[in-house]
C-alpha positions as CSV (number, residue, x, y, z in Angstrom):
1,M,-11.1,-4.1,3.3
2,K,-12.2,-6.2,6.3
3,R,-11.5,-5.0,9.8
4,E,-9.3,-8.0,10.5
5,E,-7.1,-7.1,7.4
6,L,-6.8,-3.5,8.5
7,V,-5.8,-4.6,12.0
8,A,-3.2,-7.0,10.5
9,L,-1.8,-4.2,8.3
10,L,-1.7,-1.8,11.3
11,V,0.4,-4.4,13.2
12,D,2.8,-4.8,10.3
13,V,3.0,-1.0,9.6
14,R,3.7,-0.4,13.3
15,A,6.5,-2.9,13.2
16,R,7.9,-1.5,9.9
17,L,8.0,2.0,11.5
18,S,9.4,0.7,14.8
19,I,6.4,2.0,16.8
20,T,6.6,0.0,20.0
21,W,4.4,2.1,22.2
22,S,0.6,1.9,22.5
23,D,-1.3,5.1,21.6
24,D,-4.8,5.3,20.3
25,A,-4.1,8.6,18.5
26,T,-1.1,7.2,16.7
27,D,-3.1,4.1,15.7
28,A,-6.0,6.2,14.4
29,R,-3.5,8.3,12.3
30,L,-1.9,5.1,10.9
31,K,-5.2,3.6,10.0
32,H,-6.1,6.8,8.2
33,Y,-2.8,6.7,6.3
34,I,-3.3,3.0,5.5
35,E,-6.8,3.6,4.0
36,S,-5.6,6.7,2.2
37,G,-2.6,4.8,0.8
38,M,-4.7,1.9,-0.4
39,A,-7.1,4.3,-2.2
40,Y,-4.2,6.1,-3.8
41,L,-2.5,2.9,-4.9
42,N,-5.7,1.2,-6.1
43,D,-6.2,4.2,-8.3
44,K,-2.7,3.9,-9.7
45,L,-3.2,0.1,-10.1
46,G,-6.6,0.4,-11.7
47,G,-8.1,-2.1,-9.2
48,E,-7.7,-3.6,-5.8
49,G,-4.2,-4.3,-4.7
50,D,-3.2,-7.2,-2.4
51,Y,-1.7,-5.5,0.6
52,L,-1.4,-8.6,2.7
53,A,0.9,-10.5,0.4
54,P,4.5,-9.6,-0.4
55,G,4.9,-7.5,-3.5
56,Y,4.7,-4.0,-4.9
57,P,1.3,-3.0,-3.5
58,R,2.4,-3.9,0.1
59,T,5.8,-2.3,-0.2
60,L,4.4,0.9,-1.7
61,L,1.7,1.0,1.0
62,F,4.2,0.8,3.8
63,E,6.3,3.5,2.1
64,Y,3.2,5.7,1.6
65,V,2.4,5.5,5.3
66,R,5.9,6.3,6.2
67,Y,5.9,9.4,3.9
68,A,2.4,10.4,5.2
69,R,3.6,10.1,8.8
70,D,6.6,12.2,8.0
71,D,4.4,14.8,6.3
72,A,6.3,14.3,3.0
73,L,3.6,13.0,0.6
74,E,4.4,15.7,-1.9
75,V,7.6,13.8,-2.9
76,F,6.3,10.2,-2.5
77,E,5.2,9.7,-6.2
78,E,8.4,11.2,-7.5
79,N,10.6,9.0,-5.3
80,Y,8.6,5.8,-6.0
81,R,7.7,6.4,-9.6
82,S,9.7,3.4,-10.9
83,M,8.0,1.1,-8.4
84,I,4.6,2.4,-9.2
85,L,5.2,1.9,-12.9
86,A,6.6,-1.6,-12.2
87,M,3.4,-2.4,-10.2
88,Q,1.2,-1.1,-13.0
89,N,3.2,-3.1,-15.6
90,E,3.0,-6.3,-13.5
91,R,-0.8,-5.9,-13.3
92,A,-1.0,-5.2,-17.1
93,V,1.0,-8.4,-17.8
94,D,-1.2,-10.4,-15.5
95,R,-4.4,-9.1,-17.2
96,Y,-3.0,-9.8,-20.6
97,A,-2.0,-13.3,-19.6
98,D,-5.5,-13.9,-18.2
99,Q,-7.2,-12.7,-21.3
100,N,-4.9,-14.8,-23.6
101,T,-5.0,-18.1,-21.7
102,P,-7.1,-20.7,-23.4
103,A,-9.9,-22.0,-21.2
């Protein structure tokens, strides 16, 4: 992920979490959570997710960061299992459609 994309996600995550103050330590933790969340979700997705566009990857990333910030990652997957499965199914359908579309 490019630095500009990470900065854009950081701004959006800060807004989603209602973080209105400036603090380098908070931003560093959020960046770590964003990168960790993207790695986790990419693994679940079986490839790179689009975290800048509306959709399951972005929504799940924001929720992952919220759970990480609240020190509750142990329940994230259980609470968001249906969305994770929906994201995986959406990706599988897209791959299937791409493979079966005549050139």
